[in-house]
LUMGU-940435 format. One record per residue (C-alpha): residue in three letters; residue number from 1; x, z, y. Coordinates in Angstrom, 1 decimal. Each point is the difference from the previous one (the first is absolute). Layout:
N
[torvo ALA,NUM,[X,Z,Y]]
...
END
This chain:
376
[torvo MET,1,[107.5,36.3,119.7]]
[torvo ASP,2,[-0.8,2.3,2.9]]
[torvo LEU,3,[-3.0,2.0,-1.2]]
[torvo ASN,4,[-0.5,1.5,3.4]]
[torvo LYS,5,[-1.3,-3.4,1.1]]
[torvo PHE,6,[-3.2,0.6,-2.0]]
[torvo PRO,7,[-1.5,3.3,1.3]]
[torvo ARG,8,[-3.5,0.9,-1.1]]
[torvo GLU,9,[-1.2,1.9,3.0]]
[torvo THR,10,[-3.7,0.2,-0.7]]
[torvo GLY,11,[-2.3,0.5,-3.0]]
[torvo ILE,12,[2.2,2.5,-1.9]]
[torvo LYS,13,[-2.2,2.8,-1.4]]
[torvo ASP,14,[0.9,3.6,0.5]]
[torvo HIS,15,[-0.1,1.9,-3.3]]
[torvo ASP,16,[1.3,3.4,1.2]]
[torvo LEU,17,[-2.5,2.8,-0.5]]
[torvo TYR,18,[1.6,2.3,2.5]]
[torvo GLY,19,[0.7,0.0,3.7]]
[torvo GLU,20,[2.8,1.8,1.8]]
[torvo GLU,21,[-1.7,3.4,0.1]]
[torvo HIS,22,[2.0,1.3,-2.9]]
[torvo PHE,23,[3.4,-0.7,1.5]]
[torvo THR,24,[1.4,2.1,2.8]]
[torvo GLN,25,[3.2,0.9,1.8]]
[torvo THR,26,[-1.1,3.6,0.2]]
[torvo VAL,27,[1.4,2.6,-2.4]]
[torvo PRO,28,[-1.2,0.5,-2.7]]
[torvo GLY,29,[-1.0,-3.5,-0.7]]
[torvo VAL,30,[0.8,-3.3,-1.6]]
[torvo THR,31,[1.6,-3.0,1.8]]
[torvo TYR,32,[-0.4,-3.6,-1.0]]
[torvo GLU,33,[2.6,-2.5,1.3]]
[torvo LEU,34,[0.9,-3.6,-0.7]]
[torvo LYS,35,[3.7,-0.8,-0.1]]
[torvo PRO,36,[1.4,-3.5,-0.5]]
[torvo VAL,37,[1.6,-1.0,-3.2]]
[torvo ILE,38,[3.8,-0.1,0.5]]
[torvo ASN,39,[2.2,-2.6,-1.7]]
[torvo PRO,40,[3.5,0.8,-1.4]]
[torvo GLU,41,[1.6,-1.2,3.3]]
[torvo GLY,42,[-2.1,2.4,2.0]]
[torvo GLY,43,[-2.3,-2.6,1.4]]
[torvo VAL,44,[-3.8,0.2,0.1]]
[torvo ALA,45,[-2.2,-1.9,-2.4]]
[torvo GLY,46,[-2.7,-1.0,2.4]]
[torvo GLY,47,[-3.6,0.6,-0.9]]
[torvo LEU,48,[0.8,2.3,-2.9]]
[torvo ASN,49,[-0.1,3.8,0.2]]
[torvo THR,50,[0.4,3.3,-1.8]]
[torvo ALA,51,[-2.7,2.6,0.5]]
[torvo TRP,52,[1.5,3.4,0.6]]
[torvo ILE,53,[-2.4,2.9,-0.8]]
[torvo THR,54,[1.5,3.2,1.2]]
[torvo LEU,55,[-1.1,3.6,-0.6]]
[torvo ASN,56,[0.6,1.5,3.4]]
[torvo ASN,57,[0.0,3.8,-0.4]]
[torvo PRO,58,[3.7,0.9,0.0]]
[torvo GLY,59,[-0.5,3.6,1.2]]
[torvo GLN,60,[-1.8,0.7,-3.3]]
[torvo TYR,61,[2.3,-2.3,-2.1]]
[torvo ASN,62,[-2.5,-2.8,0.1]]
[torvo SER,63,[-2.6,1.8,-2.0]]
[torvo TYR,64,[-3.2,-2.0,0.1]]
[torvo THR,65,[-3.2,1.4,1.6]]
[torvo THR,66,[-3.4,-1.3,-0.8]]
[torvo GLU,67,[0.1,-2.4,2.9]]
[torvo MET,68,[3.4,-1.3,-1.0]]
[torvo VAL,69,[-1.2,-0.7,-3.5]]
[torvo LYS,70,[-2.7,-2.3,1.6]]
[torvo GLY,71,[2.8,-1.6,2.0]]
[torvo VAL,72,[2.0,-0.9,-3.2]]
[torvo ILE,73,[-3.1,-1.5,-1.6]]
[torvo ALA,74,[-0.8,-2.0,3.1]]
[torvo GLY,75,[3.7,-1.1,0.3]]
[torvo MET,76,[0.3,-1.3,-3.6]]
[torvo HIS,77,[-3.2,-1.9,0.3]]
[torvo LYS,78,[0.9,-1.5,3.4]]
[torvo ALA,79,[3.4,-1.2,-1.3]]
[torvo SER,80,[-1.8,-1.5,-3.0]]
[torvo MET,81,[-2.3,-2.0,2.2]]
[torvo ASP,82,[2.8,-1.2,2.4]]
[torvo ARG,83,[1.2,-3.4,-1.0]]
[torvo SER,84,[3.3,0.4,1.9]]
[torvo VAL,85,[1.0,3.1,-1.9]]
[torvo VAL,86,[2.6,-0.5,-2.8]]
[torvo ALA,87,[0.4,3.6,-1.0]]
[torvo VAL,88,[-1.0,3.6,1.0]]
[torvo VAL,89,[2.6,2.6,0.9]]
[torvo PHE,90,[-1.4,3.5,-0.6]]
[torvo THR,91,[2.1,2.7,1.7]]
[torvo GLY,92,[0.0,3.2,2.0]]
[torvo ALA,93,[1.0,0.9,3.6]]
[torvo GLY,94,[3.3,1.7,0.6]]
[torvo ASP,95,[2.9,0.7,-2.3]]
[torvo LYS,96,[-1.1,3.0,-1.9]]
[torvo ALA,97,[-2.9,-1.1,-2.2]]
[torvo PHE,98,[-1.9,-3.0,-1.3]]
[torvo CYS,99,[-2.8,2.3,-1.0]]
[torvo THR,100,[-0.5,3.5,-1.5]]
[torvo GLY,101,[-3.5,-0.6,-1.2]]
[torvo GLY,102,[-3.3,1.4,1.4]]
[torvo ASN,103,[0.0,2.0,3.2]]
[torvo THR,104,[0.2,3.6,-1.2]]
[torvo LYS,105,[-1.3,1.4,3.3]]
[torvo GLU,106,[-3.1,-2.1,-0.3]]
[torvo TYR,107,[-0.3,0.9,-3.7]]
[torvo ALA,108,[0.3,3.7,0.7]]
[torvo GLU,109,[-2.2,0.2,3.0]]
[torvo TYR,110,[-2.8,-2.4,-0.9]]
[torvo TYR,111,[0.0,-1.1,-3.7]]
[torvo SER,112,[1.1,3.3,-1.7]]
[torvo GLY,113,[-3.1,1.7,-1.4]]
[torvo ASN,114,[-2.1,-3.1,0.8]]
[torvo PRO,115,[0.0,-2.1,-3.1]]
[torvo SER,116,[-2.8,-2.4,1.0]]
[torvo GLU,117,[1.9,-1.0,3.1]]
[torvo TYR,118,[3.3,-0.4,-1.9]]
[torvo ALA,119,[-1.8,-2.2,-2.5]]
[torvo LEU,120,[-0.9,-2.3,2.9]]
[torvo TYR,121,[3.6,0.1,1.2]]
[torvo MET,122,[1.2,-0.9,-3.5]]
[torvo ASP,123,[-2.2,-3.1,0.1]]
[torvo LEU,124,[2.0,-1.1,3.0]]
[torvo PHE,125,[3.3,0.9,-1.7]]
[torvo ASN,126,[-1.0,-2.0,-3.0]]
[torvo ALA,127,[-0.9,-2.9,2.2]]
[torvo MET,128,[3.4,0.2,1.7]]
[torvo VAL,129,[1.8,-0.4,-3.3]]
[torvo ASP,130,[-2.4,-2.8,-0.9]]
[torvo ALA,131,[0.7,-1.7,3.3]]
[torvo VAL,132,[3.7,-0.2,-0.9]]
[torvo TYR,133,[-0.8,-1.5,-3.4]]
[torvo MET,134,[-2.6,-2.4,1.4]]
[torvo CYS,135,[2.2,-1.1,2.9]]
[torvo LYS,136,[0.5,-3.8,-0.4]]
[torvo LYS,137,[3.5,0.2,1.4]]
[torvo PRO,138,[3.1,1.6,-1.6]]
[torvo VAL,139,[0.3,3.7,1.2]]
[torvo ILE,140,[3.5,1.3,0.7]]
[torvo CYS,141,[0.4,3.8,0.3]]
[torvo ARG,142,[2.7,0.5,2.7]]
[torvo VAL,143,[1.0,3.6,-0.9]]
[torvo ASN,144,[1.4,1.4,3.2]]
[torvo GLY,145,[0.1,3.6,-1.2]]
[torvo MET,146,[-1.6,2.4,-2.4]]
[torvo ARG,147,[-2.5,-1.5,-2.4]]
[torvo VAL,148,[-1.7,3.0,-1.5]]
[torvo ALA,149,[-3.3,1.0,-1.6]]
[torvo GLY,150,[-2.8,-2.4,1.0]]
[torvo GLY,151,[2.6,-1.9,2.0]]
[torvo GLN,152,[1.8,-0.7,-3.3]]
[torvo GLU,153,[-3.2,-1.2,-1.5]]
[torvo ILE,154,[-1.0,-2.5,2.7]]
[torvo GLY,155,[3.6,-1.1,0.0]]
[torvo MET,156,[0.0,-0.7,-3.7]]
[torvo ALA,157,[-3.2,-2.1,0.5]]
[torvo CYS,158,[2.2,-2.4,2.0]]
[torvo ASP,159,[1.7,-3.0,-1.6]]
[torvo ILE,160,[3.6,0.6,1.1]]
[torvo SER,161,[1.7,3.1,1.5]]
[torvo LEU,162,[3.1,-0.2,2.2]]
[torvo SER,163,[1.2,3.4,1.1]]
[torvo SER,164,[2.2,1.8,2.5]]
[torvo ASP,165,[2.6,1.8,-2.1]]
[torvo LEU,166,[-0.9,3.2,1.9]]
[torvo ALA,167,[-3.5,-0.1,-1.6]]
[torvo VAL,168,[-1.0,2.3,-2.9]]
[torvo PHE,169,[-2.8,-0.6,-2.5]]
[torvo GLY,170,[-2.3,2.4,-1.9]]
[torvo GLN,171,[-3.3,1.8,-0.5]]
[torvo ALA,172,[-1.2,3.3,1.4]]
[torvo GLY,173,[-3.5,0.5,-1.4]]
[torvo PRO,174,[0.6,2.7,-2.7]]
[torvo ARG,175,[1.8,2.1,2.6]]
[torvo HIS,176,[-2.6,-0.3,2.7]]
[torvo GLY,177,[-3.3,-0.1,-1.8]]
[torvo SER,178,[-0.5,-3.6,-1.2]]
[torvo ALA,179,[1.1,-2.4,-2.6]]
[torvo PRO,180,[1.7,-3.5,0.3]]
[torvo VAL,181,[-3.1,-1.8,-1.1]]
[torvo GLY,182,[0.0,-2.5,2.8]]
[torvo GLY,183,[1.9,-2.5,-2.1]]
[torvo SER,184,[3.1,1.8,-1.2]]
[torvo THR,185,[-1.5,1.3,-3.3]]
[torvo ASP,186,[-1.4,-3.5,-0.6]]
[torvo TYR,187,[3.2,-2.0,0.0]]
[torvo ILE,188,[3.1,1.7,1.2]]
[torvo PHE,189,[1.2,0.0,-3.6]]
[torvo TRP,190,[0.3,-3.8,0.3]]
[torvo TYR,191,[2.7,0.5,2.6]]
[torvo LEU,192,[1.7,3.0,-1.6]]
[torvo SER,193,[0.3,1.2,-3.5]]
[torvo MET,194,[-2.9,2.1,-1.3]]
[torvo GLU,195,[2.0,3.2,0.2]]
[torvo GLN,196,[1.4,-0.8,3.4]]
[torvo ALA,197,[-3.5,-0.9,1.2]]
[torvo MET,198,[-1.3,3.3,-1.4]]
[torvo TRP,199,[2.7,2.1,1.7]]
[torvo ASN,200,[-0.3,-1.9,3.3]]
[torvo CYS,201,[-3.8,0.6,0.1]]
[torvo ILE,202,[0.0,3.7,-1.0]]
[torvo SER,203,[3.3,1.4,1.4]]
[torvo CYS,204,[-0.7,-0.8,3.6]]
[torvo GLU,205,[3.7,-0.8,0.3]]
[torvo VAL,206,[1.0,-2.8,2.4]]
[torvo TRP,207,[2.4,-2.7,-1.2]]
[torvo SER,208,[2.3,-2.1,2.1]]
[torvo ALA,209,[-0.5,-3.6,0.9]]
[torvo TYR,210,[3.2,-0.9,-2.0]]
[torvo LYS,211,[-1.3,1.8,-3.1]]
[torvo MET,212,[-3.4,-1.8,0.3]]
[torvo GLU,213,[1.8,-3.3,0.4]]
[torvo ARG,214,[2.1,0.7,-3.1]]
[torvo LEU,215,[-3.2,1.0,-2.0]]
[torvo GLY,216,[-1.9,-3.0,1.2]]
[torvo LEU,217,[-2.7,1.6,2.3]]
[torvo ILE,218,[1.2,-2.0,3.0]]
[torvo SER,219,[1.7,-3.3,0.5]]
[torvo ARG,220,[2.8,1.1,2.4]]
[torvo ALA,221,[1.4,2.9,1.9]]
[torvo VAL,222,[1.7,-1.0,3.2]]
[torvo PRO,223,[2.4,2.0,2.2]]
[torvo VAL,224,[-1.4,0.9,3.4]]
[torvo LEU,225,[2.6,2.5,1.3]]
[torvo LYS,226,[2.5,-1.3,2.5]]
[torvo LYS,227,[3.2,1.9,0.8]]
[torvo ASP,228,[2.6,-1.3,2.5]]
[torvo GLY,229,[-1.9,-3.4,-0.1]]
[torvo ARG,230,[0.1,-0.4,-3.8]]
[torvo PHE,231,[-2.7,0.6,-2.6]]
[torvo ILE,232,[0.7,2.7,-2.5]]
[torvo ARG,233,[-2.0,1.0,-3.1]]
[torvo ASN,234,[-2.1,3.2,0.1]]
[torvo PRO,235,[2.7,2.8,-0.6]]
[torvo GLN,236,[-2.7,2.3,-1.4]]
[torvo VAL,237,[-0.1,-2.2,-3.2]]
[torvo ILE,238,[2.7,-0.6,-2.6]]
[torvo THR,239,[0.7,-3.7,0.1]]
[torvo ASP,240,[3.7,-0.1,-1.0]]
[torvo ARG,241,[-0.3,1.4,-3.5]]
[torvo TYR,242,[-2.1,-1.3,-2.8]]
[torvo LEU,243,[0.8,2.3,-3.0]]
[torvo GLU,244,[1.3,3.5,0.1]]
[torvo ASP,245,[0.5,2.0,-3.2]]
[torvo GLY,246,[-2.3,-2.5,-1.7]]
[torvo ALA,247,[-2.8,0.5,2.5]]
[torvo ILE,248,[-1.3,-2.7,2.4]]
[torvo VAL,249,[0.6,1.4,3.5]]
[torvo TYR,250,[-0.3,-3.2,2.1]]
[torvo GLY,251,[-3.0,0.4,2.3]]
[torvo GLU,252,[-0.2,3.8,-0.4]]
[torvo MET,253,[-0.1,2.2,3.1]]
[torvo VAL,254,[3.1,2.1,0.9]]
[torvo SER,255,[-0.2,3.7,0.4]]
[torvo GLY,256,[1.9,3.0,1.2]]
[torvo GLU,257,[3.0,-0.7,2.2]]
[torvo GLU,258,[-0.3,-3.7,-0.6]]
[torvo LYS,259,[-3.5,0.1,1.5]]
[torvo ALA,260,[1.2,2.0,3.0]]
[torvo GLY,261,[2.7,-2.6,0.6]]
[torvo ALA,262,[-2.4,-2.9,-0.5]]
[torvo ASP,263,[-2.5,1.6,2.5]]
[torvo ALA,264,[2.9,0.2,2.5]]
[torvo VAL,265,[0.8,-3.6,-0.4]]
[torvo ILE,266,[-3.6,-1.1,0.5]]
[torvo LYS,267,[-0.1,1.9,3.3]]
[torvo GLU,268,[2.8,-2.2,1.2]]
[torvo CYS,269,[-1.9,-3.2,-0.8]]
[torvo MET,270,[-2.7,-2.1,1.4]]
[torvo VAL,271,[-2.9,-1.5,-2.0]]
[torvo ASP,272,[0.0,-3.8,0.2]]
[torvo PHE,273,[-2.7,-1.9,-2.0]]
[torvo SER,274,[1.5,-3.5,0.7]]
[torvo ARG,275,[1.3,-0.5,-3.5]]
[torvo LEU,276,[-3.3,1.2,-1.5]]
[torvo ASP,277,[-1.9,-2.4,2.2]]
[torvo ALA,278,[2.4,-2.8,-0.8]]
[torvo GLU,279,[-0.8,0.6,-3.7]]
[torvo VAL,280,[-3.7,-0.1,0.8]]
[torvo ASP,281,[0.6,-3.3,1.8]]
[torvo ARG,282,[1.9,-1.4,-2.9]]
[torvo ILE,283,[-2.8,0.8,-2.5]]
[torvo VAL,284,[-2.6,-1.4,2.4]]
[torvo TRP,285,[2.0,-3.2,0.4]]
[torvo SER,286,[0.2,-0.4,-3.8]]
[torvo LEU,287,[-3.7,0.4,-0.2]]
[torvo SER,288,[-0.6,-2.5,2.8]]
[torvo ASN,289,[1.7,-2.7,-2.0]]
[torvo LEU,290,[-2.4,0.2,-3.0]]
[torvo PHE,291,[-3.4,-1.6,-0.6]]
[torvo PRO,292,[-2.4,2.7,1.5]]
[torvo HIS,293,[-2.8,-0.3,-2.6]]
[torvo CYS,294,[2.5,-0.1,-3.0]]
[torvo LEU,295,[1.7,3.0,1.6]]
[torvo MET,296,[-3.2,2.0,0.2]]
[torvo MET,297,[-1.1,-0.9,-3.5]]
[torvo SER,298,[3.3,1.3,-1.2]]
[torvo ILE,299,[-0.3,3.2,2.0]]
[torvo ASP,300,[-3.6,0.6,-0.9]]
[torvo GLY,301,[0.9,-0.5,-3.7]]
[torvo ILE,302,[2.5,2.8,0.2]]
[torvo ARG,303,[-2.1,2.2,2.2]]
[torvo ALA,304,[-2.9,-0.2,-2.4]]
[torvo LYS,305,[1.9,2.0,-2.6]]
[torvo LYS,306,[0.4,3.0,2.4]]
[torvo LYS,307,[-3.5,-0.5,1.4]]
[torvo PHE,308,[-1.5,0.1,-3.5]]
[torvo PHE,309,[1.2,3.6,-0.6]]
[torvo TRP,310,[-0.7,1.0,3.6]]
[torvo ASP,311,[-3.6,-1.2,-0.3]]
[torvo GLN,312,[-0.5,2.0,-3.2]]
[torvo SER,313,[0.8,3.2,1.7]]
[torvo LYS,314,[-0.8,-0.2,3.7]]
[torvo LEU,315,[-3.7,1.0,-0.3]]
[torvo PRO,316,[0.4,3.0,-2.3]]
[torvo ASN,317,[3.0,1.1,2.0]]
[torvo ARG,318,[-2.1,-0.2,3.1]]
[torvo HIS,319,[-2.5,2.4,-1.4]]
[torvo TRP,320,[2.7,2.4,-1.3]]
[torvo LEU,321,[1.9,0.0,3.3]]
[torvo ALA,322,[-3.3,0.8,1.9]]
[torvo ALA,323,[-0.8,2.9,-2.4]]
[torvo ASN,324,[3.6,1.3,0.3]]
[torvo MET,325,[-0.5,0.5,3.7]]
[torvo MET,326,[-2.0,3.2,-1.0]]
[torvo SER,327,[2.9,1.6,-1.8]]
[torvo GLU,328,[3.7,-0.9,-0.3]]
[torvo ALA,329,[0.0,-2.6,2.8]]
[torvo TYR,330,[-1.6,2.6,2.2]]
[torvo LEU,331,[2.8,2.4,-0.7]]
[torvo GLY,332,[2.8,-2.6,0.2]]
[torvo PHE,333,[-1.0,-1.7,3.3]]
[torvo THR,334,[-1.0,3.3,1.7]]
[torvo ALA,335,[3.4,1.5,-0.9]]
[torvo PHE,336,[1.9,-3.1,1.2]]
[torvo ASN,337,[-2.0,-0.3,3.3]]
[torvo ALA,338,[0.7,3.6,0.8]]
[torvo ARG,339,[3.7,0.0,-0.7]]
[torvo LYS,340,[1.1,0.5,3.6]]
[torvo LEU,341,[-2.1,3.2,0.0]]
[torvo THR,342,[1.1,1.3,-3.3]]
[torvo GLY,343,[3.5,-1.4,-0.5]]
[torvo LYS,344,[-1.0,-1.4,-3.4]]
[torvo ASP,345,[-1.6,-3.3,-0.9]]
[torvo ARG,346,[-1.3,0.9,-3.5]]
[torvo ILE,347,[-2.0,2.7,-1.8]]
[torvo ASP,348,[1.2,2.7,-2.3]]
[torvo PHE,349,[0.0,-2.1,-3.1]]
[torvo LEU,350,[0.9,2.8,-2.4]]
[torvo GLY,351,[-2.6,2.3,1.5]]
[torvo TYR,352,[-2.6,-2.8,-0.3]]
[torvo ARG,353,[0.9,-0.5,-3.7]]
[torvo ARG,354,[-0.3,3.7,-0.7]]
[torvo LEU,355,[-3.4,0.1,1.5]]
[torvo LEU,356,[-1.1,-3.0,-2.0]]
[torvo ALA,357,[1.4,1.7,-3.1]]
[torvo GLN,358,[-2.3,2.9,0.7]]
[torvo ALA,359,[-3.0,-2.5,0.3]]
[torvo HIS,360,[-0.4,0.9,3.6]]
[torvo PRO,361,[-2.6,-2.1,1.7]]
[torvo PHE,362,[1.0,-2.3,2.8]]
[torvo ASP,363,[-1.4,2.1,2.9]]
[torvo GLN,364,[1.1,1.3,3.3]]
[torvo GLU,365,[1.9,2.9,-1.6]]
[torvo LEU,366,[2.1,-2.5,-1.9]]
[torvo ILE,367,[0.5,-2.2,3.0]]
[torvo ASP,368,[1.2,2.9,2.2]]
[torvo ALA,369,[2.3,1.2,-2.8]]
[torvo VAL,370,[2.0,-3.2,-0.4]]
[torvo LEU,371,[0.1,-1.5,3.5]]
[torvo PRO,372,[3.0,1.0,2.0]]
[torvo PRO,373,[-0.7,2.7,2.5]]
[torvo ARG,374,[0.6,-0.7,3.7]]
[torvo LYS,375,[3.3,1.2,1.4]]
[torvo GLU,376,[-0.2,3.2,2.1]]
END
C-alpha cells in the first residue's frame, strides 16, 4: 500500500513550544537540521528524518554559552514534537570537539563572583539535561571530538554514543574550580567500575575512545583518519596490544617517541567522518524498523534509572555550584580565562592549600597570592 496516497494536509495540531529563534547559523549557536533516514542501500526513506542538533562553537571547542543551552532545550523539544523524526543526532561542529562543557569565558567574565546569576544559569543547564531525558525520540551522541567536563555529562545523558576514534573523554572540574555534578557523579559508575568512575571524575585525565569502548562508556569508536585513501586507526592510541606484562594496554594513549611518531602520522592524514556517519545511519535504520511507542517505552524504562539519581541531586548541586562561584570556581575560571596573559591555566594549588592550612580567609589577598601573575 502506498501510504503517500493518504496525506493529511490540514487539521494537524502543532505541539512545539518554541519557534526558530533559538537556532542560528551564527557562531556561537545551535543549529537544527532535518536529514532523511537512509536505508542500507543508500536510498532515502521518504517522509522520515533524523533531527541533527549541533553545538556550533568550534573555535571554543563547542563549549556551550547560555544562549546555546536554550538552543539544545528547544531542539530536543522540537524533535520530540516532530512526527517525522525517528531519532535525534546530538553532535558538535568541526573535528576537534563534541563539547568541552560550559563556556569558560562567559563563566569567568559574567558568572564568577555572581552566584545568583549562576543559579539561574544552572536552572537552564538542568533543563538541558532534562530535555535529553524527556525527548520522545532516541538520542544518539555523535562524538566528533573531545567530550570533556559538562560535554561528557550531556553526552552521557544520551541513549547511544558513537565516537570518532580521535575523541577523548573525561572531566575537568576539580582542576578548574568545579565538580562533575552535572550527571557524572550520579551514574558514571554504571558505565565504569566504581574505582574507574572515581578516578575518571577526580583525576581530570582524558581517556581514549577505544578505552571507553572497552570499558563500556560508549557503543563504538570509529576510525576517521584517512591516509593515502585508506582509513587508519588513531595512531595515538594502542590498539594492537591487549596485555603487556599483565597490564591491559589496549586503548591507552602512547607517550614519548611513540607519541611524536603518531602526531607526525596524523599530520599526513585527513579527517573523514563518512564511516562515523554510516554507523549513525545504520543505528537510525535499525530504530526505524521498530514499533515507535514500544521503542520509546523501552528507552524511557532504561533512562528512568539514570534520571532517578539525576533528579535526586540536581537541585542541591545547583545551589552548591552557585555558591562555589564565590570561591574556588572564581579562582579556577579566572585563571583559565587569563591563560594567554599569564601562560598558565590553573592556580597555585600548593600555595592555596598552604593558605587554607593557615585558616586564611578567602579574601583578595588570597586571590592575588594564588592566581598566576601576568607575563612581563
